[in-house]
N, C-alpha and C positions, 0 to 999 in steps of 0.2 A: 504493500500500500504506500509506503514511504517513497519507493522508487517511482510509482505512478504519479504521486504528488509532485515529485521533483521533475518528472518527465514533462508534465503539462506546462511547466514554467520555462522550458527551452523550446527553441524554434523547431528543432528536429523532433523533439518529443511530441509537440502539438501536431506537427505534420503527420507523424505516425498514428496518432490517435484519430485524426480526421480521416486518414486513408482507411483505417480499420472500420470506422463508423460508416463511411460511405460504402465500403465494400459490403458491410453487413446489411445496410438497407437495400442495396442493389440485389443481393442474393435473396433477400426477403421478397422483393418485387418479382424476381424470377419465379419463385416457387409459389407465391400466393396470388399475385395479380396477373402475371403473364402466362400464356399457354405456349411454352417453347417446345414442347414435345420431346424433351430429352429422354433417352433410353440407354441403358447400359452404363457401366462404370466409366468408360472412356469419355462419353458425352457429359456425364455429370462432373468429371474432373475438369473438362474444358469450361464448363459452366461456372465452376468455382473460381477459376483463375482469370477468366476473361475480363473482369472489371479492373484488375490490378494495373495493367500496363497504362491505360489511358488515365486512370485516376492518379497514378504516380507522376505521369507526364504533366497533367494539368495543374495539380497541386504544387508540383516542383517548380513551376514558373515563379512562384513567390520567392524562391531562393535567389533569383536573379536581382532582387532588390535588397541591397545590403542593409539599409536603415530600417529599424523596427517600425517606424511610422508609415512605411510603405509596405513592409512585409506582411504585417497582420491584416490590414485592409484587403490586400490582394488575395491572400490565402482565404480569408473569410468570404470575400466576394465570389471567388471561384467555387468555394464549397456550397454557398447558398444557390448560386446560379446552376450548378450541376444537380443539386437536389431539386430545384425547380424544373429542370429539364426532365429528370426522372419522373417526377410526380405528374407533369403534364402528359407524359406518355402513359402513365398508369390510368389517368382519367380517360385519355383518348382511346386506349386499348379496351377499356370497359364498354365504350360505345361502339367502336369500329372494328374491334378484334384485329387491330393493326397498330403500327408504330408511326409517330409523327415524322414526316419527311421535311426536308428543308423547304420544299415547295409548299407544303401544308403550313409551315411556320411563317414563311414570307407572305403567304396569302391569308394569314390568320385573321387579319382585320375584316376580311370578307366572309369568313365562316364562323368567327368566334361567337356571334350572337346565337347561332344554333347550338353550339357546344355549351355555352354558358347557360342557355335555357334549360339544360338538363344536368348541369354540373353538380347541383345539390343532390339530385337523385343518384348520381354516379359515385358519390362519396361513400366510404365505409368507415366504421368506427375505428378500425385499425390504421386508418390513414394518419392518425396522430403520431404514429411511429416514424413517419417520414420527416416530421418537423420538431418533435420534442427535443432531440439532441441539440438543435440549433438554439432553441429557447434556453435550454440549460446552460450551454456554453456562453451565450451572450450574458446570461445572469451571473455566471461565475466571473466573467470579465468585469462586469459593472461593479460587483462586490469585491473585486481584486483577489478572488480566489485563484484566478489564473493570472499570473504576472507576466508582463511583457519582458522579453529577453532583450536587453539593450545592446548586447554584443553583436558586432557585425559578423557576417558570414562570408567565407571565401567563395568565389564563383565556382571553385572546383566542386563544391557540394551540388550546385545547380547542374553542372555538366554531368556529374556522376549520376544524379537522379534521372536526367534525360536519357543518358546511355542505358541505364538499367531499364527504363521504360521501353525503349526501342528494342532491347534484347528480349524482354518479356513478351512484347508484341510479336516479335519474330517467332518466338517459340509457340505462342498462341496461334498464330497464323499457320505455322507448319502443322501443328496438331489438328487444326481445323481442316486443312487441305487433305491430311491423311484420312480423315473420317468423311469428308465431303469434298471430293475433287472438283476443281473449277468453281470454288466457292464464290470468288469475286467476279469471275467472267460470266457465269450463268445468272446469278442473282435473280432467279425466278421467284424467290420468296424472301421477303424482308425478315421474316422470323428466323431464317437460317443465319443471316448475318448477325443478328442480335445474339442468337444462341451460341455462335462460335466465336464472335469477336467482341461482343458487348455493345451497349447502347450508344456510348460516346463514339466508338469506332464506326458504328452504322451511320450516325449523324454526320460525321466528317466525310465518310465515303459517299453518302448521299449528296452532300454539298458539292463535292467534286463532280459528281455526275450531273448535277443541276447546272453547274458552270459550263460543263461540256455541251449540254443541250442549248444553252444560250449561244455558244459559238456555232453550233450546227445551224441554227436559224439564220445567223448572220452570213454563213457561207453557202447556204443552199442554192442550188441552181435548177433550172427548168428540166435539165436532162435527168435529174433524179426522180422526176415524176413518172418517167416511162415504165419503170419496173412496177410501180404501184398500179398504173393503168393497165398494164399487161395482165396482172393478177386479177383485177376486178373484171376485166373483159372476159377472161377465161372462166371466171366464177359465176358469171351472169346466168340467171335462170329465167327462161321465157315464161310469160304468164299463162295461166289456164284460161282457155278461150271462154268457157262458160262463166268465169268470174270477172273477166276483164271488162271494166267499165260499168259494172252494175250499180256503182254509187256515183256515176258521173254527174257533175253539176250540183251535188248535194252540199249543204253545209256540213262541216266536219267539227264535231266536238271531241277533243281529246281530254279524257278525264283521268287524271293522275291520282291513283289511290295510294296514299302515303303508307309505306311500310306494310303493304298488304300482301300476304302470302297465300298461295293456292289452297292450303289446307282449310282456310276459312270458308271456302265455297262449299255449300251444303253441309257445313259442320253444325251439329247440334250440341248444345250445352244444357244439361238438366232438362232434356226433352224439347228445348226451344232452338230454332234456327238462329245462328249468330247474325247472318246477313240475308234475311228472307227476300228482300227486294232484288239484291244482286243475284241471288239464286234463280229468281224468276227470269232475269235477263239472260243469265248464263245458259239456261236450257230452253230459251225461247225459240219459236219457229223461224224467226228472222235474225237469229244471232249465230255467228260463226265463231265458236270458242275453241280454245286450245288448252289441253290439260297437261301438256309436257313442254310448257313454255318457261324459260329460265331468265332471271335477271342476270346481267353481266357486268355489274358496276364494280368499280374499285374504290379508292379512298374518296372519290367525289360523290359517292352515293346518289342522292337525288339528282344532282347536276349531271352526273355521269349517265343516269337513266334518260334524262332529257336529251343529252347529246346523242346517245345511241339511237333513240327513237326518231329523232328529227334530222340526223345527218347520216345514219348508217355507218358511223365510224366509232371506234372504241375510245373510252376515256384513257387517261395516261396511266402508266404503271405506278406512278407516284404522284400524290396530290390530286387536285381537281383541275381538269382542263379548263373549265369555266373560270376558276379563280386565278390560275397561273398564266394561261395563254389566251384566254377568251377575249381580252380587251382589244387585241390587235390581230387575232386570228381570222383567216378567211374561211367562211362556211358556205356550203351550197345546201342549205337546209330547207325543210318543208315549207315554211312561210314564203320564202323567196321563190321557190320553184312553183308553188301553186299560184302565186300572184302573177308571175311572168308567163306561165303556161295556160292559166285558166281564169285570171282576173279575180283572184280571191283576196278578200280583206282578212287580216290576221290580228289576233289579240290574245293576250295572256291575262288571266284573272288569278291573282294570288294575294293573300292577305298578310304578307310579310313585307319588310322593307325592301326596296328595290335593289339595294346593294348586296343583299344576302346572296352568296355564291356568285357575286359579280354580275347578276342578271341584267342590271340596268345597262351594262355595256355589251354583254354577249347577245342579248335579244336584238339589239340594233344591228349587230353584225350578221345575225340570222335573217334579218329582214322583217321582224315583227313590227307592224304598223302602230299597235297600241300595247301598252303595258299598264294595267290597272293594279297597282301595288297597294301597300297599306295606306299610303297617303290619300287614297280615294275612298277610304272607309273609316267608319268610327270604330276604333279599336280600344276605346277607353274601358275602364272598369273590368268587368268579367267577360267582356265580349271577345277577348283574345287570350290565347295561351302564349307560352314562350316562343312559339313558332309562327304566330300570326292569328288572324281572325278565325274564329271557330267556323267549321264547315257549313253549318246551317245558315249562319249569317253571311258567309261568303257568297253562297248561291243566291240567297235572298237579296243582298245588297248590290249584287252585280247586275241585276236586271236593268236598272236605269242606264247602264252602259251597253249591255248586250243588245238591247232593243234598238240602239242607234247604229249598229254596224250594218254596212251595206252587204247584202247577200249576193253571191255565196260567200260565206266566211269560214275561216279556220280558227276555232277558239279553243284555247287550252285552259283547263281549270286545274290548279294545283292545290289539293287539299292538304291540311296539316294536322287536324285534330288527332288522327291515329298515328301519333309520333311519340317515340320514347320521351319521357317515362310513362306515357299513356295515362296522364292525369286528366280527370274530367270532373267538373263541379257537380255536386250531388243533384243540383236542380236540372242538370242536363241529362241525367241518367234516366233510362226507362225503368220505372219501378217494378215492371213485370218481368224484367230480364235479370236472371241470376247467373253470375259467372262462376268459374271454377275456383277451387281453393287449393292451390299448389304450395302455398307458403312463400311464394315469390311474387311480390307486388306487380312487377312489370308483366309477368306472364298472365296473372289474373286479370289485370286491367286492360290487357291487350284486346280481349274479347269485348269489353265494355265500350272502348273507343271505336272498335270496328263496327259494333252494332249502331253506334251513334252516326258513323259515316254512312252506313247503309240507309238510315232514316233520312239523312241529308239528301242523298241522291233521289230517294223516293219523292221528296218534296219538289226537287228540281224538275224531275221528269213530269210530274203532274202539271207544273207550270208550262213546260214546253208544249204539252198537248193542248192546254187551254189557249196558249198564245199562237198556236198554229205553226210552231217550229219543229215539232217532232217528226211529222210524216216526211218532210223533205230534207232530213238530215241523216248523217251516219255518225255513230258513236264508237270511238276507239277507247275502250276502258281497260286499263292495265295497272298492275302493281309495280311500283318502281324498284323495290328491293326488299330484302328480308326485314321482318319486324322484330323477331326474337333472335338475338345473336347466338352464335355457336356456344358461347359460354353458358347460356341458359337453356339450351335445347334439351338437356337431360331432365330439366324440370317440366318441360313441355311433353316429354315422351309419354308419360302416363295419360295425358289428355288425348294423345293420338293413339292410345291403345298399344303402346310399345313399352319395352323394358328399358329403364334407364341404365341398368347394369350392363346391358348388351349393346348400348348405343355406340356407334362407330363414326369415323370420318365419312363413311359412305352415307350414313343417315343424314349427316350435316349437309352433304352435297345434294341429296334428294330434296331437302327442304328449301332449296334455293328456287324452287318453282314459284312463279307468281302468275296470276290470271291474265289472260288476254282475251278480249271479246270485241268482235266487230258486229255491232248491232245496226242492221240496215232495214228499217221498217218498210213493209210492203215490197219486199224484194223477192217474193215468190214462195216464201215459207219453206225454203230448202236449208235452213240453218241446222247445224248439228255441232257436236263436240268432236273436234279433230284430235288425233293422237300423235301426229308427227312432232318430232322434236324441233325446237327453235328457240331463239333468244331475241332480246330487245333490238339487236342490230338488224333483224329481219323485218321489222315493222314498216320502215319507210318504203322499201320497194313493194311490199305487199299493199300498203295504202295507196301508193301511186297507181298500181295496176288496177285496183278496185275502182279508182276514179278515172280510168281510161287514159292514164298518162304513162308512157313508156319510161322506165328507169334506166334504159340501156346506155344512154349517153353520159350518165353521171358516174362518179367514182363512189361506189357503195360496196361495203363489205358483206352486207346481208343479202339474202335471196328471198324471193316471193314464197311465202309459206304455203300457198295453194299450188305452186308449180310442181309438176312431176319431177323436175330437176332440182328441187330445193335441197340444199345441203343440210343434213341433219346432225352434223358434228357441231356441237355447241361449245364454244370456247369461253372459259372463265378468264378473268383478268390476270390471274396468277399462272396461266398456262395449263391448269387442269382442264379437263374437258369431259363431256358426257355425250354418248350416242344412244340410239334406241336400245342397244344391248349391253353396253359396257360403260363404266365410269372410270376415269383415270385421275387419281389424286396423288400428287407428288411422285408420279411414276408407278404407283401401286394400282393394279387393275382389279376392279370389282365387277362381278357379273350382276347385272341389274335385277334379274329375276330372283336371285337368292341373296344378294348382298355379300356373297362370299368372295374372298380374295382368290384370284387365279393366277397362274403363271402361263401366259399364252405361248404357244409354239406354232411353228409352221406358218400357214397363210394368215391365221389370226394375228400372230405376232407381227407379220409384215404389214397387215392392214392397220393395226393400232399404231405402229411406228409411222406409217404414212399419215394417219390422222394427227398424230402429235406434231409432225413436221408441218402439216398444213396449219394447225393452230398457232404454232410458233411463228410461221411466216406471216400469217394474217395479222397477228398482233404487232409484229415488228414493222410491217408495212404501214399499218394504221398509225403507229407511233411516229414513224418517219414522216408520214403525211402531215400530222398535227404538230410535231415538235419542230419541223423545218418549215411549217406553213406553206407546203407545196401547192395547195389549191390556188394560191395567188397566181400561179403560172398556168392554170387550167381554165379554159374558156369554152365550155361545151356549147353546141349550137343552140341559139335561142335563149342563152342565159347571160344576163348582164350582172357583173360584179356588184354586190351590195355596197352602198355608200351609207355608213352609219350616220353621217351628217344629215341624212334625209329624215331622221326620226327624232322626235322630241316627246318624251313621255310626261311632261309636266302639266299638260292641259288636254288630255285625251278626249274628254267629253266635248269640250269646245271645238276641237278639231273635227270630231265626228259630225257634230251639228253643222259646222261650217261647210264641210264637204257635201253634206246633204242639201244645203241651200244652193250651192254652186253647181250642182249636177245639171247637165244639159238634158239628160234623160230622166225619166221618173225614178224616184228613190225606191230602192228595194229593201229598205230596213223594215223590220217588223213594226216599228213605230209608225212609219208611213202607211203600211198596209192596214194598220188599225185606225185609219183616218186621223193621223197625227195626234193620237191619244196614247198616253202612257199605258203600258201593260203591267206596271208594278202591282196594281191592285189584284191582278190575276194570281199573284203569288201568295201562298199560304204556308206559314211555318209555325211550329209549336215551340220554337226557341224562346225560352223565357226572357232572354236578353232583348228580344225584339218586341216585348210587351204582350206576348200571347200566353194563354193558359197552357199548362202542361198536362191538363187532365186527359184521361184516356179517350174521352169523347172527341177531342180535337185532333187525335192522331189519325193519319190518313190510312185508309184501308189499303192493304197491299194488293196490287193488280198486276197481271202480266203486262210487261211493257209493250207487247204487240197488240194489246187490246186498245182499240181506239176510243173506247168509252172513257170519259173523264169522271 
C-alpha cells in the first residue's frame, strides 16, 4: 500500500496507474458491452493485450512535456478524451451493433440528434464504471492526495515508451494476422479490427482510410466509370411484360415504416393482431408483396435505406453516405428521373429537423421539389418524440401541403414513432392492445409503437379514399431496417416461438427481413405474396418498370423483382449474403431450410464462391461510384444533371400555391379538383394531441384497402 501511495505521486507511477485503469475499463467494455465474438485461448489472449500498445503510445505523449504544469494536463486530457471515445462507442454499439467511424464522428452534428434522442435509454447502471475513476482521481488531486511531481523528465522516457508501444503493436498485429490473415486489407468487418487491434487502432486506421477516400474523389476520372457501367449493363434484368406499366401515370406514395421488421406482419400478441391494417394491405387482391425481402443498410440506417430505395446504389461501408458525401454528391434518383421522364412533382413529409442525416442538402441533390420538415408542423409539447412529430399527427398535419401538389406526384412519408427506444405516451396507446412481457422494455414496447403506426396508416388511407386520391395512386410500403438489434434478439426469440439457447448468427440474419408491398388499387386483382429473394437496392428498377419507365439507361445495382432474370443473391453491407437456399455469414455457410452449418463441395462450392465474388464486386463498384462521385461524369439520354440551387425548402406551401396560380393549364392538385376547397376536414384522427377523443367509438373500423367503400 505504501508503494502504491508513493507511486501515485510520481509521473511514471501515475502513468502506470492510468494505463492499468484504462486497460481495465476497455476489457470491461469488450466483455460486457461489445459483441466481439472471441473464441479460443489465442483470441482471448489477443483481446487482453490489444488495448496496451495504443494506450501506452497515447498516454506516453505526456512525457514529451518536461514541466509538470504541462505534463499533468496533457496526461489527464488524453485519459479523459480516450474514455470519452470508448464510452461513445459503447452507446453507439448498443444502438447500431457497430463501432463509430471517423466518418460517423465528423458527421456527428448531422446525426447526433437521433442518437441523443435515445441516449438515456441506451445507458446502463454499470456505465458509472467508465467514469468513476476519473471523478476519484480529480478528487484526490483537489484534496492533494495525489501530489504533482515537480521533477522534470528526460525525453528518453518518452522515446522509450513510444518504442515499447510500437513493439507491442507489432506483436499484436502479427498475432492478429496469424489468426486472421489479411486483417487490414480485407476489413470486411469492423468488429475484427477492434477484436484484434483495439478500438484506438481501429479509429486511427479508419481515419487513414477516410483521408484516402477524400483523395480518391479529388483524383477520379471519367474512365473509371466504365467498369461500373459494364457491370450494371450486364446485370440488367428486363421487365415482365404483364407488369410493365401497370401503374403508369399514377401518383406514387412511398411510405417508410421506421424500424419495421417482416415478423410483425400477421403477428398476433395475446390473440390480437399487432398490425391489422397493414395485414389487410399485405394480403390484398391488388397488393404485390414480398416475404423474402431484406434491408441492406449499414451505419447510415434510415438514410442508407432511402439511398438504396431511390438510387439503387448501396450506402458506404463506413458512416452514412447522406451525412458524409451527400452535400456534394451527384445522384440520379427517383424524384429527378420521374420529373424528367414523366412530369412528376416530388415531396418528402417528415416531422424531424431538416438537417437530420443531412437531408436538407441531399434531397436537393436528388431533385426533391419540396421538403416539409419539422418547421412546417407544430411539434410542441407531447406532439413529438425525440425523432420528430408523432405519426398520426404527421399524416394529419401534412394534408394542407399534400393537397396543393400538382398530380402526378411522388410523395415520401417518413414515419418515426416506431423508433428505438419505442416510447409512447400512455394517452396514445390503444387500451385494448396488450403487449408481451419479455422483461426487456425495448422488445415489449416495440409491438406497442408498431400497433400505433398501423393505426396511423389506417387513418391516412381513409382520408385518401375520401379525398379521391386512393384509386389513382400506387403505394410503395416498406420497412427501412431492423427494429430489434442483434443484441436483443434472444429476448425476442420466445415471442417468435424459438429457443433463445439455440439462437445463432443464422437466426440474426433471417430477421433482417423487412416488408415490401406495392399496392396498386384497381389493377386487376392479381396481387399475391411473392417468395423470390430481394433487397432494398431492387426497389427503384422495379418501381420504374411498374410505371412504364425503362431503367436500362441508368446505373443501378438492383434488378426488377418481377423479372424472370432478377438476381436473387442479396448482399449485406458487410459482404455477407443470402440466397433462396443458403446464407453466408463471415464465410460460414448455413442451409436455409434447416439453419445448419454446411461445408459445401463440388458445384455448390463453386456457385457460392461465384456468389461471394459477385457480392464483393457489386459492393466495391457501388463504393467506387459514390466515394469518387463518378455519376458526375455520366449523362444518360434524357437526363439532365440536378442543380441543387433550383430548390428552396423554406417556403414550400407558398411555392406550391404560386405554381398553381401561374399554371397555363388547369391545376391538377386535389385542392383544385375539390373546387378550391381544402380537404383537411376530410381527415379524421383519434390522436389526443390533435384535440380528438381516444374513446373506442372514435376508432376507425379496419377495412380492406381494396374496398372502395369509405
